[in-house]
N, C-alpha and C positions, 0 to 999 in steps of 0.2 A: 843793150840799146844805148846809143850815143846820146849824151845830154845835149839839149838844144842851147844850153848856156855855155858861155866862156868858162874856162876852168877856174879862174880866180874869182872868189867872191868880190862883190863891189858894194858901194853904198846903197845900191838898189836891192841887195840881198838881205832878207830879214831872217828872224829866228825860225827854227823849225815850226812848221804849221801845226796848230792845235785846233781841236773842235771848238774850244772857247774863242779863239781868235776868229774863226770862221763865223761863229754865231754873232760876235760883236760887230764884225764888218758888215754882215748882212743886215743887222739891226740899224747900224749907222747909215748905210746906203739905202735902206728900204727896198732891197731886192734879194732874190735868191741867186747866189753865184753859180754859174754853170759848172757841172761836174767835170767837164774837160779842163777847165781852168783850175779847179781844185786838185785834180790829179797831177797837173803840171806843177803846181805849188807844193804838192806833197813830195816831189822829187827835189825841189829847191825853191824856196820862198822868194821868188823874184830874182832878177839879175840881168846882165847884158847878154844878148843873144849872139850866137856864132854867125848865123845867117840872117841878115837884116832885110834882104829883098825877097818879097813874096809875090809870085806871079798871079795875075788875074786874067780872066777872059773878057774883061771890060775895061774901059778907060776910067781912070780916077782923076780927081782934081790935081793929083800929084804927078802922075805919069800915065802914059798910054797903056802900059801892059803890066804894071806892078805897083805895089805900095811898099813902104818901109816901116818896119817896127824894129827898134834897136834895143829896147829894154822892156821887160815885163815887170810891172809893179806887183809886189807881194802884199801881204796883209799883216797887221798886228805890230807895226813899228812906225817910226816917225815919217818915213818916206812912203809908207804903204797907202793902198787905195782907201783905207778906212779913216785916213786923216783928212777930215773935211776942210781944214784950213789949207792943206796942200792942194786939194782938188779944186778949190774955188778959183784958182788961177788957170785951170786947164780949159 
């Protein structure tokens, strides 16, 4: 299976995913992370995506027929989703 991520790691790529990192992220965020997200992170803990445009069947505030996602945040490191100081600006 082809990776959805660019080949080279980036500042958005964290360390290998661990159960402890998942537990800490869920506690910090106060949510259970979706299994599909965790499966993706088990392949690579965040990074820049190869394909950034994703079609929709509905209009978004960004475009008529698609939205853009260029990076996936991983967990368990400074730029990760469980860094509350980083998320406060989102």
